[in-house]
KOLTIDREN-297480 format. One line per field, with one value per residue (C-alpha): residue number from 1; x negated, y negated, z negated. Coordinates in pm, 1 decimal, padded with zeros to 6 digits. Layout:
N
i: (NUM, ...)
X: (X, ...)
Y: (Y, ...)
Z: (Z, ...)
END
This chain:
257
i: (1, 2, 3, 4, 5, 6, 7, 8, 9, 10, 11, 12, 13, 14, 15, 16, 17, 18, 19, 20, 21, 22, 23, 24, 25, 26, 27, 28, 29, 30, 31, 32, 33, 34, 35, 36, 37, 38, 39, 40, 41, 42, 43, 44, 45, 46, 47, 48, 49, 50, 51, 52, 53, 54, 55, 56, 57, 58, 59, 60, 61, 62, 63, 64, 65, 66, 67, 68, 69, 70, 71, 72, 73, 74, 75, 76, 77, 78, 79, 80, 81, 82, 83, 84, 85, 86, 87, 88, 89, 90, 91, 92, 93, 94, 95, 96, 97, 98, 99, 100, 101, 102, 103, 104, 105, 106, 107, 108, 109, 110, 111, 112, 113, 114, 115, 116, 117, 118, 119, 120, 121, 122, 123, 124, 125, 126, 127, 128, 129, 130, 131, 132, 133, 134, 135, 136, 137, 138, 139, 140, 141, 142, 143, 144, 145, 146, 147, 148, 149, 150, 151, 152, 153, 154, 155, 156, 157, 158, 159, 160, 161, 162, 163, 164, 165, 166, 167, 168, 169, 170, 171, 172, 173, 174, 175, 176, 177, 178, 179, 180, 181, 182, 183, 184, 185, 186, 187, 188, 189, 190, 191, 192, 193, 194, 195, 196, 197, 198, 199, 200, 201, 202, 203, 204, 205, 206, 207, 208, 209, 210, 211, 212, 213, 214, 215, 216, 217, 218, 219, 220, 221, 222, 223, 224, 225, 226, 227, 228, 229, 230, 231, 232, 233, 234, 235, 236, 237, 238, 239, 240, 241, 242, 243, 244, 245, 246, 247, 248, 249, 250, 251, 252, 253, 254, 255, 256, 257)
X: (-04466.4, -04480.3, -04515.2, -04320.9, -04594.0, -04394.7, -04337.7, -04033.6, -03890.5, -03941.6, -03787.1, -03482.5, -03444.8, -03476.5, -03237.2, -02966.9, -02988.2, -02974.9, -02703.3, -02486.9, -02522.5, -02517.2, -02211.0, -02044.7, -02095.3, -01965.3, -01684.6, -01584.8, -01617.4, -01375.3, -01126.3, -01137.0, -00999.2, -00766.3, -00413.3, -00521.5, -00691.5, -00373.8, -00410.9, -00715.5, -00530.5, -00343.0, -00011.8, -00109.3, -00130.1, 00204.2, 00530.9, 00667.4, 00401.1, 00556.4, 00395.9, 00390.1, 00115.4, -00068.3, -00100.8, -00210.1, -00477.5, -00602.9, -00628.1, -00781.2, -01045.8, -01143.5, -01198.7, -01385.6, -01611.6, -01691.1, -01774.5, -01990.1, -02189.2, -02243.5, -02313.8, -02445.1, -02636.5, -02914.3, -03010.3, -03037.6, -03279.2, -03584.2, -03398.4, -03277.6, -03620.7, -03811.2, -03578.7, -03614.1, -03993.0, -03962.7, -03706.6, -03753.0, -03398.4, -03137.4, -02862.7, -02969.8, -03011.4, -02656.5, -02539.3, -02725.0, -02549.8, -02218.8, -02252.4, -02340.6, -02053.5, -01808.3, -01882.0, -01824.8, -01488.0, -01384.0, -01453.1, -01262.2, -00963.7, -00955.7, -01000.2, -00716.3, -00482.0, -00572.5, -00505.0, -00174.9, -00078.6, -00187.6, 00011.7, 00333.0, 00296.6, 00256.9, 00557.5, 00784.1, 00674.4, 00737.9, 00569.6, 00253.2, 00273.4, 00268.9, -00084.8, -00217.1, -00514.2, -00642.7, -00731.2, -00998.7, -01148.7, -01168.1, -01308.2, -01571.5, -01655.1, -01664.7, -01887.8, -02123.4, -02148.2, -02210.9, -02538.5, -02688.0, -02565.8, -02807.1, -02599.5, -02661.6, -03036.9, -03059.4, -02886.5, -03071.6, -03397.9, -03287.1, -03205.6, -03557.7, -03748.9, -03608.8, -03909.5, -03914.8, -03548.2, -03615.3, -03868.5, -03662.1, -03335.6, -03461.2, -03529.5, -03487.8, -03164.6, -02874.1, -03046.3, -02726.2, -02526.7, -02838.3, -02860.0, -02501.4, -02546.6, -02844.1, -02669.5, -02367.4, -02583.4, -02765.1, -02422.5, -02306.7, -02602.4, -02555.3, -02191.4, -02283.4, -02519.9, -02310.9, -01954.9, -01887.6, -02004.4, -01816.2, -01493.8, -01534.9, -01475.1, -01156.7, -01066.1, -01122.1, -00846.8, -00967.0, -01241.0, -01454.7, -01802.0, -01922.8, -01870.8, -01989.1, -02325.0, -02386.7, -02309.1, -02486.2, -02787.2, -02789.2, -02759.8, -03022.9, -03281.2, -03187.8, -03304.3, -03564.2, -03793.9, -04016.8, -03832.3, -03499.6, -03416.0, -03442.1, -03182.4, -02971.1, -02988.4, -02937.4, -02609.6, -02488.9, -02516.8, -02337.5, -02039.8, -02002.4, -02002.4, -01779.4, -01529.5, -01550.5, -01487.8, -01173.3, -01051.1, -01095.9, -00919.8, -01201.1, -01086.8, -01249.0, -01365.7, -01253.3, -01107.0, -01333.6, -01038.0)
Y: (02894.7, 03243.6, 03274.1, 03538.4, 03752.8, 04058.8, 04046.7, 04270.0, 04046.1, 03733.6, 03893.8, 04016.1, 03659.9, 03477.1, 03737.1, 03686.6, 03310.1, 03314.8, 03562.6, 03361.8, 03045.5, 03215.0, 03417.6, 03094.6, 02921.4, 03224.7, 03257.8, 02893.5, 02937.8, 03249.1, 03059.1, 02765.2, 02973.5, 03173.3, 03132.2, 03013.1, 02697.8, 02487.0, 02548.0, 02303.6, 02024.0, 01724.2, 01896.8, 02136.9, 01825.2, 01644.1, 01711.0, 01926.7, 02183.1, 02540.0, 02617.0, 02441.1, 02195.9, 02423.2, 02689.2, 02448.8, 02313.6, 02655.0, 02743.9, 02408.9, 02429.3, 02785.4, 02656.2, 02340.4, 02563.2, 02773.9, 02471.5, 02342.7, 02653.5, 02604.0, 02232.5, 02156.6, 02468.4, 02437.0, 02085.3, 02246.6, 02515.7, 02356.2, 02347.5, 02694.1, 02835.5, 02652.7, 02783.5, 03141.4, 03089.7, 02971.5, 03238.6, 03552.5, 03662.7, 03666.1, 03650.5, 03323.2, 03202.4, 03306.1, 03117.7, 02800.6, 02828.0, 02886.7, 02575.8, 02382.0, 02501.2, 02442.9, 02078.3, 02057.0, 02259.3, 02011.3, 01737.0, 01895.4, 01937.6, 01574.3, 01466.9, 01694.3, 01553.4, 01191.8, 01270.4, 01431.8, 01106.3, 00878.0, 01085.9, 01071.5, 00692.3, 00666.5, 00895.8, 00692.2, 00345.1, 00316.3, -00031.9, 00111.7, 00424.0, 00196.8, 00096.1, 00427.6, 00349.2, 00155.6, 00487.3, 00611.1, 00274.2, 00201.7, 00542.6, 00489.8, 00137.4, 00253.6, 00561.9, 00326.0, 00063.6, 00345.0, 00456.3, 00116.6, 00127.0, 00185.3, 00466.8, 00639.9, 00588.2, 00695.9, 01022.4, 01089.1, 01049.8, 01321.1, 01535.7, 01471.7, 01594.6, 01939.2, 02048.7, 01736.1, 01784.8, 02146.0, 02050.7, 01795.5, 02000.7, 02362.8, 02461.5, 02771.7, 02855.4, 03029.2, 03092.2, 03191.7, 02891.6, 02671.2, 02787.2, 02711.4, 02379.2, 02280.0, 02386.6, 02177.3, 01882.5, 01888.9, 01920.0, 01606.5, 01412.8, 01584.5, 01476.2, 01116.7, 01112.9, 01247.7, 01200.9, 00932.9, 01165.2, 01466.5, 01254.6, 01227.3, 01598.1, 01549.6, 01275.1, 01513.7, 01721.6, 02062.2, 02295.3, 02104.5, 02265.4, 01974.2, 01738.1, 02006.6, 02044.0, 01664.1, 01573.2, 01879.6, 01799.6, 01437.1, 01528.5, 01789.9, 01532.9, 01263.2, 01495.0, 01697.5, 01489.3, 01174.0, 00950.7, 01059.2, 00706.2, 00571.2, 00813.0, 00701.9, 00340.1, 00404.2, 00618.2, 00357.4, 00098.4, 00325.1, 00422.5, 00067.6, -00089.2, 00169.5, 00108.5, -00272.4, -00243.9, -00041.1, -00275.0, -00566.3, -00326.2, -00395.8, -00218.5, 00106.3, 00200.8, 00561.9, 00687.3, 00948.0, 01170.8)
Z: (-04562.3, -04406.6, -04049.9, -03840.9, -03685.8, -03593.1, -03216.7, -03241.2, -03515.2, -03294.8, -02999.4, -03209.5, -03359.1, -03047.5, -02861.9, -03133.6, -03105.2, -02718.2, -02722.4, -02964.3, -02773.4, -02422.9, -02541.7, -02635.9, -02301.4, -02127.6, -02352.0, -02283.8, -01917.0, -01913.0, -02138.0, -01894.1, -01601.7, -01822.2, -01927.7, -02274.7, -02121.3, -02198.6, -02556.4, -02552.9, -02360.4, -02457.7, -02381.4, -02672.2, -02901.3, -02842.4, -03038.0, -02770.1, -02805.5, -02857.2, -03205.5, -03544.5, -03605.1, -03853.9, -03582.3, -03320.9, -03543.8, -03613.7, -03252.0, -03152.5, -03448.3, -03335.2, -02971.5, -03120.5, -03307.0, -03032.0, -02815.3, -03112.8, -03078.5, -02708.2, -02726.1, -03058.0, -03185.2, -02915.9, -03047.9, -03391.3, -03294.4, -03442.1, -03798.6, -03766.3, -03630.1, -03921.3, -04168.8, -04040.1, -04070.2, -04417.5, -04553.7, -04311.2, -04397.5, -04127.4, -04379.4, -04511.3, -04163.3, -04087.3, -04381.6, -04260.0, -03925.9, -04097.7, -04311.0, -03996.5, -03810.7, -04086.8, -04078.5, -03706.7, -03759.6, -04014.0, -03800.2, -03524.8, -03735.8, -03837.4, -03475.7, -03375.7, -03640.1, -03543.9, -03176.6, -03278.4, -03467.0, -03179.7, -02933.8, -03168.8, -03182.5, -02799.2, -02741.6, -02977.0, -02822.8, -02451.5, -02453.4, -02608.2, -02388.0, -02084.6, -02192.2, -02238.8, -02033.5, -02318.5, -02489.2, -02267.1, -02221.2, -02599.5, -02668.7, -02388.5, -02551.2, -02897.8, -02819.0, -02615.2, -02899.0, -03148.5, -02979.0, -03094.1, -03449.0, -03752.4, -03865.3, -03523.7, -03562.0, -03927.4, -03868.4, -03554.2, -03742.6, -03981.8, -03667.6, -03533.2, -03838.4, -03897.1, -04108.3, -04319.8, -04376.2, -04492.8, -04722.8, -04874.9, -04924.5, -04939.0, -05294.7, -05530.2, -05726.2, -05566.4, -05216.6, -05047.8, -05170.8, -05097.8, -04744.5, -04663.3, -04841.2, -04629.1, -04294.4, -04409.2, -04512.3, -04178.0, -04005.7, -04174.8, -04024.4, -03678.6, -03686.5, -03802.4, -03488.4, -03225.4, -03311.0, -03053.4, -02774.0, -02909.6, -02899.6, -02534.9, -02523.7, -02727.1, -02493.7, -02179.5, -02341.1, -02235.0, -02147.6, -01891.5, -01832.0, -01660.7, -01951.3, -02195.3, -02003.6, -01944.5, -02302.6, -02445.9, -02253.0, -02386.0, -02741.1, -02694.9, -02540.2, -02806.9, -03069.2, -02917.9, -02704.5, -02777.3, -02541.9, -02644.9, -02781.1, -02438.6, -02344.0, -02629.2, -02536.5, -02161.3, -02233.5, -02478.9, -02200.0, -01939.5, -02165.4, -02314.1, -01957.7, -01816.8, -02115.4, -02047.8, -01706.1, -01769.6, -02015.1, -01761.9, -01498.2, -01254.4, -00924.5, -00830.3, -01167.9, -01244.2, -01561.0, -01740.7, -01808.3)
END
């Protein structure tokens, strides 16, 4: 496996990655205080939104992908760096990242459509709409319980072993197609590991930098440090108990969004 020994190459490579991630955070922050912020809120999901469903999906997925760059790409830097070390080709690294982000974009589109369908049911059923508090509580409970699931730990193990993942899945053949495929495959495991926490961002219903920073840090720690599984369990307990307290309508328990 060739090493990157050129200091200039290392600086350019590191600067490009940091610029991509930092630019995504800055852009999200600017969008959050701009006139475009409502396009990422639940008001943009409902049937009374100003544009056709396809347009709303496209706009949301663009913002969701940008959010994925800011929140999810940092936790995948070991994979990206390892792949760059193996291939020494920026074009292949770009295809790897593109494959990874395409999976998150697809997940965002599915989540948006599911949320739009849920809004349609609530808006057409006054009785159910009166219990709309069940949505955040159920989402918290589901996200919390998923933290303890075998699927969570199986996917997390793949995310915690980037070099082993590359050795297993990177081979010869169509290098461009393979690079995209490896990124997409890793994205599937990443979605499998983090979908519950990322759905909380959908529940927030807008650009909320506090939630983004908190959840992004949690997912980074889960994958990057030896004691990350303790954080996984702790977050699972907090979310599950929070959701259960809301379901039981315990006084003084705040809604997450």
